[in-house]
N, C-alpha and C positions, 0 to 999 in steps of 0.2 A: 405169242400175239393173241389175244383172250377173244373166242370167239363167244357170238350171243342167239338163241333161236329165235325169231320174233317175227309178227307180221307186222309187213310196213308197204306201203306205194312200191308197187315195182316200176321199171322204168318202162317208160310209152313205147317205145320198140321194143319189146322182147317179145319171145313166143309166146302165142293167143292159147294157149290149150287152156289152162285152167288158173283161173284166177285168184283162186286160196291156193297155190304153193306157197311152201313155209320160205319164209327169206332171211338168209343168213348174215349176219355181221359181223366185220370185223375192220379193226383201225391199223391204219402202217405206223410202225414205230419208227421211231428216231433212226434206228441202226440201218432201216430200209430205206431214207430218202435219196432217190434216186435210181432205186432198184425198178426191174422191169416189173411188168404189170403180173404178167404169167409167175414169176419168183415171189412179189409178195399174196400175191392168192394162196401159191402152196403153203407159205408161212402160215396164213392165215386159215385155212380151212385144210388142216392137216386131214380129217376123213378120205380123204379124194386126193388121184394122183393127180402130179403135174400136167400131163397128156389131158386126163380128161377136164381138167380147168382148162386148159389152152381152149381143147374144145365147146366148152361153154363159153367162153371168151369170146370167142368167134361166131358164136350161135345168137349173142347180146344176151346171154343171161348174167351178165355181171357188168353193174355201173360204179361209178366213182364220183363220191358227192352226189349222186340223183342223175348223171349221168350214161347212159349206154356206151360203154368202150367195145369194139372188139377188135382191138389191136394189143394183141400179146405182149409186144414189145414195149408197149408207149409207158414213160417212166411214170413212177408215184413221187406222191412226197407224202414227208410224214404229217399221220395225222389224217387224212384221206381216210374217208368212211366207202369201205367197199359193201356192197351189197349183191349175195351170191343168190340164186332161184336156181338149186340143184335140182336135176334130173329126175322123176322117181322111177326106177327099175323096172319090170314086170313083176310083181311077187310070184316067188314060187311055187305060193299056194293055189294060186289060181287053175282052176280048172279046165281044160280045154272040153268045150261041148260041141256035139254037130248039129247046128242052128246054119238054116239057110243065110247067104249072102246072095245078095243081087251084083256081083261083078259086072261093072262097065268096062274096063280096062284091067288089064295086067300083063305085067312082063317079070324078069328077075329082080327087077329092084323095086316097083312098087305096084300096088293097082290102088283101083278107083273104084268105089263102092255108091250103090245107090241106095239108100237109107231109108226103111218102110216108117211111117208111125208106130208109135208103141214101144219100139228098139232102144234100151237104153244102150248107150256107149260107151260105158265102161262101168265095172264095180263101185257101190257107193252106198251110203245108208239107203234102206229101202231098196235095192237091187245087190246082193252080194254073187250073182250068177244071172245068166242068161241074157249076157249083153254081146256086143260088137266085138268086144274084146275076148270073151270065152270063144268065141265065133272062130275068131281069128289063129288063135291059138289049136283049133282042132284042125282049120283048112289049110291054113300056114303056118309049120309049127318054126320054122326058123325066126318068127316072128317072137319066139319067148325067150330070144337074145337081143331082141331091139327094146329100148325103152318103151312102156305102156306101149308094148305089141304092135309098136310101129305107129299109134295114130299120132297124126301131125294136127290133127285140132277136132272139135267135138261138134257133133249138133244137141241142141235138147232133144229129149225124148219124145217127144211129140211133134217134132221138126222132119219133114223130110228133106231126101235130095241126097246131092252129092258129096263124096268125103275121100280126100286121099290116104293113102295109109303106104307107110314104107317097109319094105321085106327085108333090110340090111342096115349096116349101121352106115354106108356111104349114104345112103338113099336120104333116110333118117337125117344125117347130118347136113345133108343139101338142102332139104325141105324145110329144116327147123329153121335153117340161115336165110332162105327165102322170106319163111313167115315172120319172120326178125326185122328183113329188110321190106317186106308190104309189097312184095313181091309175086305173091299168090291172090289169083283174081279171084273171088267169091260174090256172087251176086245172087239173090233172093227174090221171091216174088213174092209177094206180103199182101194178104188183103186185108183193107184199114175202116175201120167206121168212120161213115162220116164224106165228106166231097174236099179233095183237093186240086186245087187248076193246075199246080205248077211243080215243079220238084223242087229241091234244095238240100243242103247239108245241117247236120245235127252235129256240134261240137259241143259234148258235155261231159263231164266225169263222170263215171258210173264208181260203186262200190255199193259196200251190203247196207241196205235199208235200213234206217236209223233205230227202227220199232220191231223189225219182223225178219229175224236174222236168216230165212228161208230166201226171202226177196231181194230183189240189188233194185237200186234208185240212183237218181240223179245227185252227186253229193259234192258240197267243197273239201276238196281235196282227194277225192278219186282218183283213177286212175283215167289217164286221156283216153277217149272214145271220139269216135267219128264216123258217122254214118250219113250215106249219099243215096238219094232217093229222086227217081222221077216217076213221070204219072202215066201207067201203061194201057189202063181202061178207065173209065168213069160211068159209074151205075148212081141210080137215083140215090140211096144210101149209105155205096161203100165206094171205095177209089183201089182198084190195083194197081202196086207200084212194082217198080223193078230197083231193086235196094243193094246197092254196092257198099261191103265193108271195105274200110281203112284201116281199120284195126276189130278187136275179136273179143271183145267183152263176154264174161259170162251173160247170159240173155239178151243182149248189147241192144238190137234189133226192137225186142218186146220192149223195152223199156224205152227206150229214146224214144219209137212211134207215141206210145203213151204218154211219153214226156209232151207231145205237142198234140196231146188231146184227139190223138187217130192211132187208138191201141189194135192191134190186131184183131182182125175179127175172131170170136170164139174162144180168144185166148182167158183161161182159166182164171190167171194169175193177176196180170194186169190190165184187162180190159174191161173192168168195170162194171157196171149195169148189164142184166143181160137185154141183150139189143130189142128195143123196143117201139121203131122209127113206125112215128103215123102213117099209116097209108099203105105199110108192108100187109103184106100177105099174113096170115097163120102160117101157110106152107113154108112163106121164105123164115119165116122169124123160128120157127120149128128146123128149118135147114140146119140155119146158125147154130142152133142148140144143139141138134145132131149130130154134128161135126165131133163135140165133144173135146176139142182141142185147137190151138191156134191155125190158122189158114196162112203157113208158113212154110215155104220150100224152097231149099238149096237148087237152083235151077242150072246156076252157070259157074262153073270151075275153070280156070287156065293158070297154066305153069309152065315153069321150064327143066325138061327133064333134070334131073341133079348129076345123072350120069351122063346120058347117052350128048346134053346140051338140047334135046327136039323140045320144039315148043308145041304141050299140048292143050287139048283145049276140048273141055264135055260140056253137053245139056243134058238135061233131065227132064222126062216130061211130068207137069202138075199130076200128082196121083188123085184116082177117081172120084173121092169125095171131094177135092176141093175143085174139080173141072165141073163134077152134078152141080155146084153150087155157085160156079160163075155161072153158068148154062142158066142156072134159075132167076141168077141175078139181071143177067139180059131178057129174058123173056119179062120181067117183072117191070123193068125199066123202060121198056116200049110198049107199054101199057098206057 
């Protein structure tokens, strides 16, 4: 069975770490009519063991004709298209670095971090080191044997707040499967420009921006993306939202809120023009600009422990610059 490496839309309910993972394609040949899915995948993707493929199937990393299948025993038909998103392993060249981590919770299997602004999650273009992943390899050396040093999901460099990290394969398998089933609750505080009266849901597919390869956009044929939001507090020129992710695409909250004309305050990429609301003081305009980043914070995280079954829930207070901006908004709104 011939394979072909390409980029194509990934299944709606797959793991949420990285929109830009390579997708590998294979077609089921006639001789494998009615074979098990894991057997067909083993022949179609010979670079990986059948056990690894079985795990990826259970995690929602393989789709059949565009639909996710998490049952390795499911029979396939000749001509079925298999799309596999293999999970990248931690690169051996990645250096452990003694960087501080704000650990909210830790046990033998997993930990929860509160990430500050300005801290990139994993190496990439422009950030070869100095990342959360480098820090994990130093403080928790066992993560060297876990894909992506145990990172289950990520936050943008300048988004603050909670992240869960697996410390062993059992936790990683369980957490990535929970993410695929959308069972990990993630809620964010987002300060947006403009006035919103009620909450709502944004259901709009996301993909690469048609003209700017660095940005994401709502595009026809993009990956399904769903964001729920409700109003927490209203100000004269802004609204504080509590946002819940159903999916977790790259820049999802920032793109979706900009799409409904209420971009995250201070967002240098999707925020549009500099904040210049009539009646706002120079101090407030300077405060919004002075954050130098989007006012977005991963405030709440909840999930079932993948090993013990215990239900865990965490809250992280908003960082000082975010709180200072809210204090100023409350004061000016009361004038």
